[in-house]
PDB file of N, CA, C and O in Angstrom:
ATOM      1  N   MET A   1     103.460 111.363 109.428  1.00  0.00           N
ATOM      2  CA  MET A   1     103.517 110.808 110.751  1.00  0.00           C
ATOM      3  C   MET A   1     104.894 111.151 111.320  1.00  0.00           C
ATOM      4  O   MET A   1     105.923 110.903 110.692  1.00  0.00           O
ATOM      5  N   LEU A   2     104.886 111.720 112.511  1.00  0.00           N
ATOM      6  CA  LEU A   2     106.128 112.102 113.174  1.00  0.00           C
ATOM      7  C   LEU A   2     106.477 111.124 114.282  1.00  0.00           C
ATOM      8  O   LEU A   2     105.602 110.600 114.971  1.00  0.00           O
ATOM      9  N   GLN A   3     107.766 110.892 114.437  1.00  0.00           N
ATOM     10  CA  GLN A   3     108.262 110.080 115.553  1.00  0.00           C
ATOM     11  C   GLN A   3     109.562 110.703 116.033  1.00  0.00           C
ATOM     12  O   GLN A   3     110.499 110.871 115.253  1.00  0.00           O
ATOM     13  N   ASP A   4     109.622 111.044 117.308  1.00  0.00           N
ATOM     14  CA  ASP A   4     110.799 111.695 117.887  1.00  0.00           C
ATOM     15  C   ASP A   4     111.191 112.949 117.105  1.00  0.00           C
ATOM     16  O   ASP A   4     112.374 113.243 116.937  1.00  0.00           O
ATOM     17  N   GLY A   5     110.175 113.688 116.626  1.00  0.00           N
ATOM     18  CA  GLY A   5     110.425 114.913 115.894  1.00  0.00           C
ATOM     19  C   GLY A   5     110.857 114.713 114.449  1.00  0.00           C
ATOM     20  O   GLY A   5     111.157 115.688 113.760  1.00  0.00           O
ATOM     21  N   GLN A   6     110.895 113.479 113.978  1.00  0.00           N
ATOM     22  CA  GLN A   6     111.300 113.179 112.609  1.00  0.00           C
ATOM     23  C   GLN A   6     110.098 112.706 111.802  1.00  0.00           C
ATOM     24  O   GLN A   6     109.257 111.965 112.309  1.00  0.00           O
ATOM     25  N   LEU A   7     110.017 113.135 110.544  1.00  0.00           N
ATOM     26  CA  LEU A   7     108.958 112.683 109.654  1.00  0.00           C
ATOM     27  C   LEU A   7     109.284 111.268 109.191  1.00  0.00           C
ATOM     28  O   LEU A   7     110.281 111.056 108.500  1.00  0.00           O
ATOM     29  N   ILE A   8     108.439 110.284 109.571  1.00  0.00           N
ATOM     30  CA  ILE A   8     108.715 108.891 109.180  1.00  0.00           C
ATOM     31  C   ILE A   8     107.794 108.404 108.069  1.00  0.00           C
ATOM     32  O   ILE A   8     108.142 107.459 107.360  1.00  0.00           O
ATOM     33  N   GLN A   9     106.630 109.022 107.898  1.00  0.00           N
ATOM     34  CA  GLN A   9     105.701 108.687 106.826  1.00  0.00           C
ATOM     35  C   GLN A   9     104.965 109.954 106.426  1.00  0.00           C
ATOM     36  O   GLN A   9     104.617 110.775 107.274  1.00  0.00           O
ATOM     37  N   ARG A  10     104.729 110.108 105.131  1.00  0.00           N
ATOM     38  CA  ARG A  10     103.956 111.267 104.666  1.00  0.00           C
ATOM     39  C   ARG A  10     102.984 110.779 103.599  1.00  0.00           C
ATOM     40  O   ARG A  10     103.370 110.458 102.476  1.00  0.00           O
ATOM     41  N   ASP A  11     101.723 110.735 103.981  1.00  0.00           N
ATOM     42  CA  ASP A  11     100.684 110.298 103.063  1.00  0.00           C
ATOM     43  C   ASP A  11      99.330 110.578 103.704  1.00  0.00           C
ATOM     44  O   ASP A  11      99.261 111.058 104.836  1.00  0.00           O
ATOM     45  N   THR A  12      98.275 110.284 102.993  1.00  0.00           N
ATOM     46  CA  THR A  12      96.939 110.443 103.570  1.00  0.00           C
ATOM     47  C   THR A  12      96.706 109.323 104.575  1.00  0.00           C
ATOM     48  O   THR A  12      97.335 108.270 104.475  1.00  0.00           O
ATOM     49  N   PRO A  13      95.819 109.528 105.538  1.00  0.00           N
ATOM     50  CA  PRO A  13      95.510 108.452 106.476  1.00  0.00           C
ATOM     51  C   PRO A  13      95.077 107.163 105.763  1.00  0.00           C
ATOM     52  O   PRO A  13      95.486 106.069 106.152  1.00  0.00           O
ATOM     53  N   GLN A  14      94.254 107.298 104.726  1.00  0.00           N
ATOM     54  CA  GLN A  14      93.794 106.101 104.028  1.00  0.00           C
ATOM     55  C   GLN A  14      94.943 105.384 103.317  1.00  0.00           C
ATOM     56  O   GLN A  14      94.979 104.153 103.295  1.00  0.00           O
ATOM     57  N   ALA A  15      95.878 106.133 102.737  1.00  0.00           N
ATOM     58  CA  ALA A  15      97.028 105.509 102.075  1.00  0.00           C
ATOM     59  C   ALA A  15      97.900 104.764 103.079  1.00  0.00           C
ATOM     60  O   ALA A  15      98.417 103.689 102.776  1.00  0.00           O
ATOM     61  N   LEU A  16      98.066 105.331 104.276  1.00  0.00           N
ATOM     62  CA  LEU A  16      98.840 104.645 105.320  1.00  0.00           C
ATOM     63  C   LEU A  16      98.147 103.355 105.742  1.00  0.00           C
ATOM     64  O   LEU A  16      98.802 102.336 105.963  1.00  0.00           O
ATOM     65  N   ILE A  17      96.829 103.400 105.854  1.00  0.00           N
ATOM     66  CA  ILE A  17      96.067 102.196 106.205  1.00  0.00           C
ATOM     67  C   ILE A  17      96.177 101.173 105.080  1.00  0.00           C
ATOM     68  O   ILE A  17      96.423  99.994 105.337  1.00  0.00           O
ATOM     69  N   ASP A  18      95.996 101.614 103.831  1.00  0.00           N
ATOM     70  CA  ASP A  18      96.071 100.695 102.691  1.00  0.00           C
ATOM     71  C   ASP A  18      97.424 100.007 102.607  1.00  0.00           C
ATOM     72  O   ASP A  18      97.499  98.845 102.210  1.00  0.00           O
ATOM     73  N   ALA A  19      98.486 100.700 102.971  1.00  0.00           N
ATOM     74  CA  ALA A  19      99.828 100.118 102.922  1.00  0.00           C
ATOM     75  C   ALA A  19      99.998  98.990 103.930  1.00  0.00           C
ATOM     76  O   ALA A  19     100.931  98.196 103.813  1.00  0.00           O
ATOM     77  N   MET A  20      99.122  98.906 104.909  1.00  0.00           N
ATOM     78  CA  MET A  20      99.202  97.866 105.937  1.00  0.00           C
ATOM     79  C   MET A  20      98.437  96.593 105.553  1.00  0.00           C
ATOM     80  O   MET A  20      98.484  95.608 106.289  1.00  0.00           O
ATOM     81  N   GLN A  21      97.733  96.599 104.412  1.00  0.00           N
ATOM     82  CA  GLN A  21      96.976  95.421 103.997  1.00  0.00           C
ATOM     83  C   GLN A  21      97.900  94.213 103.922  1.00  0.00           C
ATOM     84  O   GLN A  21      98.998  94.300 103.373  1.00  0.00           O
ATOM     85  N   GLY A  22      97.460  93.095 104.468  1.00  0.00           N
ATOM     86  CA  GLY A  22      98.233  91.863 104.436  1.00  0.00           C
ATOM     87  C   GLY A  22      99.223  91.704 105.565  1.00  0.00           C
ATOM     88  O   GLY A  22      99.870  90.664 105.677  1.00  0.00           O
ATOM     89  N   LYS A  23      99.352  92.707 106.400  1.00  0.00           N
ATOM     90  CA  LYS A  23     100.241  92.597 107.558  1.00  0.00           C
ATOM     91  C   LYS A  23      99.499  91.849 108.658  1.00  0.00           C
ATOM     92  O   LYS A  23      98.270  91.884 108.719  1.00  0.00           O
ATOM     93  N   ALA A  24     100.235  91.180 109.515  1.00  0.00           N
ATOM     94  CA  ALA A  24      99.632  90.547 110.688  1.00  0.00           C
ATOM     95  C   ALA A  24      99.413  91.644 111.714  1.00  0.00           C
ATOM     96  O   ALA A  24     100.299  92.466 111.947  1.00  0.00           O
ATOM     97  N   LEU A  25      98.260  91.660 112.316  1.00  0.00           N
ATOM     98  CA  LEU A  25      97.909  92.791 113.158  1.00  0.00           C
ATOM     99  C   LEU A  25      97.783  92.410 114.626  1.00  0.00           C
ATOM    100  O   LEU A  25      96.973  91.553 114.977  1.00  0.00           O
ATOM    101  N   VAL A  26      98.599  93.058 115.511  1.00  0.00           N
ATOM    102  CA  VAL A  26      98.563  92.771 116.946  1.00  0.00           C
ATOM    103  C   VAL A  26      98.911  93.968 117.787  1.00  0.00           C
ATOM    104  O   VAL A  26      99.574  94.888 117.308  1.00  0.00           O
ATOM    105  N   GLY A  27      98.492  93.982 118.997  1.00  0.00           N
ATOM    106  CA  GLY A  27      98.807  95.076 119.889  1.00  0.00           C
ATOM    107  C   GLY A  27      98.404  94.837 121.316  1.00  0.00           C
ATOM    108  O   GLY A  27      98.985  95.441 122.218  1.00  0.00           O
ATOM    109  N   ASN A  28      97.421  93.972 121.568  1.00  0.00           N
ATOM    110  CA  ASN A  28      96.995  93.785 122.952  1.00  0.00           C
ATOM    111  C   ASN A  28      96.376  92.408 123.162  1.00  0.00           C
ATOM    112  O   ASN A  28      96.154  91.657 122.212  1.00  0.00           O
ATOM    113  N   ILE A  29      96.104  92.096 124.416  1.00  0.00           N
ATOM    114  CA  ILE A  29      95.509  90.816 124.796  1.00  0.00           C
ATOM    115  C   ILE A  29      94.162  91.097 125.454  1.00  0.00           C
ATOM    116  O   ILE A  29      94.048  91.985 126.299  1.00  0.00           O
ATOM    117  N   LEU A  30      93.155  90.345 125.066  1.00  0.00           N
ATOM    118  CA  LEU A  30      91.823  90.489 125.634  1.00  0.00           C
ATOM    119  C   LEU A  30      91.346  89.114 126.084  1.00  0.00           C
ATOM    120  O   LEU A  30      91.165  88.217 125.261  1.00  0.00           O
ATOM    121  N   ARG A  31      91.142  88.946 127.387  1.00  0.00           N
ATOM    122  CA  ARG A  31      90.592  87.691 127.904  1.00  0.00           C
ATOM    123  C   ARG A  31      89.097  87.680 127.691  1.00  0.00           C
ATOM    124  O   ARG A  31      88.388  88.623 128.043  1.00  0.00           O
ATOM    125  N   ARG A  32      88.633  86.585 127.105  1.00  0.00           N
ATOM    126  CA  ARG A  32      87.199  86.415 126.917  1.00  0.00           C
ATOM    127  C   ARG A  32      86.768  85.196 127.722  1.00  0.00           C
ATOM    128  O   ARG A  32      87.601  84.541 128.349  1.00  0.00           O
ATOM    129  N   GLU A  33      85.495  84.892 127.711  1.00  0.00           N
ATOM    130  CA  GLU A  33      84.979  83.811 128.561  1.00  0.00           C
ATOM    131  C   GLU A  33      85.674  82.482 128.306  1.00  0.00           C
ATOM    132  O   GLU A  33      86.075  81.803 129.251  1.00  0.00           O
ATOM    133  N   ASN A  34      85.822  82.103 127.037  1.00  0.00           N
ATOM    134  CA  ASN A  34      86.378  80.779 126.720  1.00  0.00           C
ATOM    135  C   ASN A  34      87.706  80.809 125.992  1.00  0.00           C
ATOM    136  O   ASN A  34      88.232  79.755 125.634  1.00  0.00           O
ATOM    137  N   ASP A  35      88.261  81.985 125.765  1.00  0.00           N
ATOM    138  CA  ASP A  35      89.528  82.057 125.051  1.00  0.00           C
ATOM    139  C   ASP A  35      90.201  83.404 125.302  1.00  0.00           C
ATOM    140  O   ASP A  35      89.739  84.209 126.111  1.00  0.00           O
ATOM    141  N   VAL A  36      91.287  83.622 124.598  1.00  0.00           N
ATOM    142  CA  VAL A  36      92.040  84.866 124.704  1.00  0.00           C
ATOM    143  C   VAL A  36      92.236  85.405 123.286  1.00  0.00           C
ATOM    144  O   VAL A  36      92.611  84.658 122.382  1.00  0.00           O
ATOM    145  N   LEU A  37      91.987  86.686 123.094  1.00  0.00           N
ATOM    146  CA  LEU A  37      92.210  87.340 121.810  1.00  0.00           C
ATOM    147  C   LEU A  37      93.531  88.089 121.892  1.00  0.00           C
ATOM    148  O   LEU A  37      93.702  88.946 122.759  1.00  0.00           O
ATOM    149  N   LEU A  38      94.453  87.781 121.014  1.00  0.00           N
ATOM    150  CA  LEU A  38      95.762  88.428 120.961  1.00  0.00           C
ATOM    151  C   LEU A  38      95.887  89.137 119.622  1.00  0.00           C
ATOM    152  O   LEU A  38      95.836  88.498 118.570  1.00  0.00           O
ATOM    153  N   ARG A  39      96.049  90.444 119.657  1.00  0.00           N
ATOM    154  CA  ARG A  39      96.264  91.207 118.425  1.00  0.00           C
ATOM    155  C   ARG A  39      97.758  91.396 118.243  1.00  0.00           C
ATOM    156  O   ARG A  39      98.449  91.824 119.167  1.00  0.00           O
ATOM    157  N   ILE A  40      98.261  91.081 117.054  1.00  0.00           N
ATOM    158  CA  ILE A  40      99.692  91.199 116.745  1.00  0.00           C
ATOM    159  C   ILE A  40      99.861  92.110 115.542  1.00  0.00           C
ATOM    160  O   ILE A  40      99.117  92.000 114.567  1.00  0.00           O
ATOM    161  N   VAL A  41     100.837  93.008 115.605  1.00  0.00           N
ATOM    162  CA  VAL A  41     101.158  93.858 114.453  1.00  0.00           C
ATOM    163  C   VAL A  41     102.538  93.451 113.979  1.00  0.00           C
ATOM    164  O   VAL A  41     103.507  93.550 114.732  1.00  0.00           O
ATOM    165  N   GLY A  42     102.640  92.997 112.746  1.00  0.00           N
ATOM    166  CA  GLY A  42     103.927  92.585 112.219  1.00  0.00           C
ATOM    167  C   GLY A  42     103.851  92.295 110.736  1.00  0.00           C
ATOM    168  O   GLY A  42     102.805  92.469 110.110  1.00  0.00           O
ATOM    169  N   ASP A  43     104.962  91.853 110.180  1.00  0.00           N
ATOM    170  CA  ASP A  43     105.024  91.574 108.748  1.00  0.00           C
ATOM    171  C   ASP A  43     104.507  90.191 108.388  1.00  0.00           C
ATOM    172  O   ASP A  43     104.116  89.962 107.244  1.00  0.00           O
ATOM    173  N   THR A  44     104.498  89.270 109.335  1.00  0.00           N
ATOM    174  CA  THR A  44     104.020  87.917 109.066  1.00  0.00           C
ATOM    175  C   THR A  44     103.008  87.510 110.123  1.00  0.00           C
ATOM    176  O   THR A  44     103.023  88.012 111.246  1.00  0.00           O
ATOM    177  N   CYS A  45     102.141  86.606 109.749  1.00  0.00           N
ATOM    178  CA  CYS A  45     101.094  86.139 110.650  1.00  0.00           C
ATOM    179  C   CYS A  45     101.521  84.816 111.281  1.00  0.00           C
ATOM    180  O   CYS A  45     101.923  83.898 110.565  1.00  0.00           O
ATOM    181  N   PRO A  46     101.443  84.700 112.605  1.00  0.00           N
ATOM    182  CA  PRO A  46     101.805  83.441 113.259  1.00  0.00           C
ATOM    183  C   PRO A  46     100.860  82.311 112.844  1.00  0.00           C
ATOM    184  O   PRO A  46      99.720  82.560 112.453  1.00  0.00           O
ATOM    185  N   ASN A  47     101.342  81.072 112.933  1.00  0.00           N
ATOM    186  CA  ASN A  47     100.495  79.917 112.632  1.00  0.00           C
ATOM    187  C   ASN A  47      99.225  79.980 113.469  1.00  0.00           C
ATOM    188  O   ASN A  47      99.271  80.229 114.674  1.00  0.00           O
ATOM    189  N   GLY A  48      98.097  79.754 112.819  1.00  0.00           N
ATOM    190  CA  GLY A  48      96.827  79.784 113.518  1.00  0.00           C
ATOM    191  C   GLY A  48      96.228  81.166 113.638  1.00  0.00           C
ATOM    192  O   GLY A  48      95.118  81.314 114.149  1.00  0.00           O
ATOM    193  N   GLY A  49      96.943  82.186 113.176  1.00  0.00           N
ATOM    194  CA  GLY A  49      96.453  83.561 113.258  1.00  0.00           C
ATOM    195  C   GLY A  49      95.579  83.908 112.072  1.00  0.00           C
ATOM    196  O   GLY A  49      95.539  83.184 111.077  1.00  0.00           O
ATOM    197  N   THR A  50      94.889  85.011 112.188  1.00  0.00           N
ATOM    198  CA  THR A  50      94.026  85.519 111.133  1.00  0.00           C
ATOM    199  C   THR A  50      94.390  86.970 110.856  1.00  0.00           C
ATOM    200  O   THR A  50      94.421  87.789 111.774  1.00  0.00           O
ATOM    201  N   VAL A  51      94.664  87.291 109.604  1.00  0.00           N
ATOM    202  CA  VAL A  51      94.953  88.672 109.227  1.00  0.00           C
ATOM    203  C   VAL A  51      93.626  89.412 109.112  1.00  0.00           C
ATOM    204  O   VAL A  51      92.701  88.946 108.448  1.00  0.00           O
ATOM    205  N   VAL A  52      93.543  90.561 109.760  1.00  0.00           N
ATOM    206  CA  VAL A  52      92.322  91.368 109.731  1.00  0.00           C
ATOM    207  C   VAL A  52      92.626  92.718 109.082  1.00  0.00           C
ATOM    208  O   VAL A  52      93.790  93.111 109.008  1.00  0.00           O
ATOM    209  N   PRO A  53      91.605  93.435 108.610  1.00  0.00           N
ATOM    210  CA  PRO A  53      91.847  94.740 107.981  1.00  0.00           C
ATOM    211  C   PRO A  53      92.468  95.729 108.969  1.00  0.00           C
ATOM    212  O   PRO A  53      92.059  95.787 110.129  1.00  0.00           O
ATOM    213  N   PRO A  54      93.450  96.503 108.515  1.00  0.00           N
ATOM    214  CA  PRO A  54      94.094  97.478 109.400  1.00  0.00           C
ATOM    215  C   PRO A  54      93.219  98.695 109.640  1.00  0.00           C
ATOM    216  O   PRO A  54      92.265  98.953 108.906  1.00  0.00           O
ATOM    217  N   ASP A  55      93.565  99.438 110.684  1.00  0.00           N
ATOM    218  CA  ASP A  55      92.917 100.696 111.005  1.00  0.00           C
ATOM    219  C   ASP A  55      94.012 101.670 111.446  1.00  0.00           C
ATOM    220  O   ASP A  55      95.174 101.271 111.528  1.00  0.00           O
ATOM    221  N   PRO A  56      93.682 102.932 111.733  1.00  0.00           N
ATOM    222  CA  PRO A  56      94.730 103.891 112.120  1.00  0.00           C
ATOM    223  C   PRO A  56      95.559 103.447 113.328  1.00  0.00           C
ATOM    224  O   PRO A  56      96.758 103.723 113.381  1.00  0.00           O
ATOM    225  N   GLU A  57      94.952 102.775 114.282  1.00  0.00           N
ATOM    226  CA  GLU A  57      95.700 102.308 115.455  1.00  0.00           C
ATOM    227  C   GLU A  57      96.785 101.316 115.046  1.00  0.00           C
ATOM    228  O   GLU A  57      97.892 101.351 115.584  1.00  0.00           O
ATOM    229  N   VAL A  58      96.480 100.447 114.114  1.00  0.00           N
ATOM    230  CA  VAL A  58      97.443  99.448 113.651  1.00  0.00           C
ATOM    231  C   VAL A  58      98.614 100.120 112.938  1.00  0.00           C
ATOM    232  O   VAL A  58      99.763  99.723 113.134  1.00  0.00           O
ATOM    233  N   VAL A  59      98.338 101.130 112.116  1.00  0.00           N
ATOM    234  CA  VAL A  59      99.406 101.873 111.445  1.00  0.00           C
ATOM    235  C   VAL A  59     100.355 102.451 112.492  1.00  0.00           C
ATOM    236  O   VAL A  59     101.574 102.326 112.373  1.00  0.00           O
ATOM    237  N   TYR A  60      99.793 103.078 113.510  1.00  0.00           N
ATOM    238  CA  TYR A  60     100.590 103.662 114.588  1.00  0.00           C
ATOM    239  C   TYR A  60     101.420 102.586 115.292  1.00  0.00           C
ATOM    240  O   TYR A  60     102.631 102.742 115.449  1.00  0.00           O
ATOM    241  N   LEU A  61     100.779 101.508 115.711  1.00  0.00           N
ATOM    242  CA  LEU A  61     101.491 100.443 116.424  1.00  0.00           C
ATOM    243  C   LEU A  61     102.599  99.842 115.572  1.00  0.00           C
ATOM    244  O   LEU A  61     103.692  99.581 116.075  1.00  0.00           O
ATOM    245  N   TYR A  62     102.335  99.623 114.305  1.00  0.00           N
ATOM    246  CA  TYR A  62     103.320  99.017 113.414  1.00  0.00           C
ATOM    247  C   TYR A  62     104.576  99.885 113.320  1.00  0.00           C
ATOM    248  O   TYR A  62     105.687  99.386 113.495  1.00  0.00           O
ATOM    249  N   HIS A  63     104.408 101.155 113.051  1.00  0.00           N
ATOM    250  CA  HIS A  63     105.570 102.025 112.868  1.00  0.00           C
ATOM    251  C   HIS A  63     106.292 102.319 114.176  1.00  0.00           C
ATOM    252  O   HIS A  63     107.522 102.359 114.190  1.00  0.00           O
ATOM    253  N   PHE A  64     105.581 102.522 115.261  1.00  0.00           N
ATOM    254  CA  PHE A  64     106.220 102.869 116.520  1.00  0.00           C
ATOM    255  C   PHE A  64     106.830 101.659 117.204  1.00  0.00           C
ATOM    256  O   PHE A  64     107.844 101.794 117.890  1.00  0.00           O
ATOM    257  N   TYR A  65     106.247 100.485 117.041  1.00  0.00           N
ATOM    258  CA  TYR A  65     106.840  99.271 117.613  1.00  0.00           C
ATOM    259  C   TYR A  65     108.125  98.921 116.888  1.00  0.00           C
ATOM    260  O   TYR A  65     109.108  98.538 117.522  1.00  0.00           O
ATOM    261  N   ARG A  66     108.131  99.046 115.581  1.00  0.00           N
ATOM    262  CA  ARG A  66     109.354  98.748 114.811  1.00  0.00           C
ATOM    263  C   ARG A  66     110.486  99.654 115.248  1.00  0.00           C
ATOM    264  O   ARG A  66     111.625  99.202 115.365  1.00  0.00           O
ATOM    265  N   LYS A  67     110.198 100.926 115.493  1.00  0.00           N
ATOM    266  CA  LYS A  67     111.225 101.870 115.944  1.00  0.00           C
ATOM    267  C   LYS A  67     111.766 101.466 117.307  1.00  0.00           C
ATOM    268  O   LYS A  67     112.967 101.579 117.554  1.00  0.00           O
ATOM    269  N   SER A  68     110.887 100.994 118.203  1.00  0.00           N
ATOM    270  CA  SER A  68     111.347 100.607 119.541  1.00  0.00           C
ATOM    271  C   SER A  68     112.244  99.377 119.490  1.00  0.00           C
ATOM    272  O   SER A  68     113.080  99.198 120.376  1.00  0.00           O
ATOM    273  N   GLU A  69     112.092  98.513 118.463  1.00  0.00           N
ATOM    274  CA  GLU A  69     112.966  97.346 118.316  1.00  0.00           C
ATOM    275  C   GLU A  69     114.370  97.755 117.900  1.00  0.00           C
ATOM    276  O   GLU A  69     115.333  97.050 118.202  1.00  0.00           O
ATOM    277  N   GLU A  70     114.501  98.884 117.210  1.00  0.00           N
ATOM    278  CA  GLU A  70     115.799  99.323 116.723  1.00  0.00           C
ATOM    279  C   GLU A  70     116.658  99.915 117.814  1.00  0.00           C
ATOM    280  O   GLU A  70     117.873 100.018 117.648  1.00  0.00           O
ATOM    281  N   VAL A  71     116.065 100.308 118.926  1.00  0.00           N
ATOM    282  CA  VAL A  71     116.784 100.968 120.015  1.00  0.00           C
ATOM    283  C   VAL A  71     117.538  99.946 120.836  1.00  0.00           C
ATOM    284  O   VAL A  71     118.208 100.304 121.803  1.00  0.00           O
TER     285      VAL A  71
END
């Protein structure tokens, strides 16, 4: 996986996904009829949250969001 021209992760897609197991997963907000769904990507799960299985989008969000926090 490249970021700003630098190699930040090197593995198979499945290995990158597997490494995200147990992470809290978030990225967007979805308004539904009676509630709001908030996806979070991070190292810990907020109170009341549910950890869900990661997918390639979560791997991307996790690594690229962390980099943006360092800037």
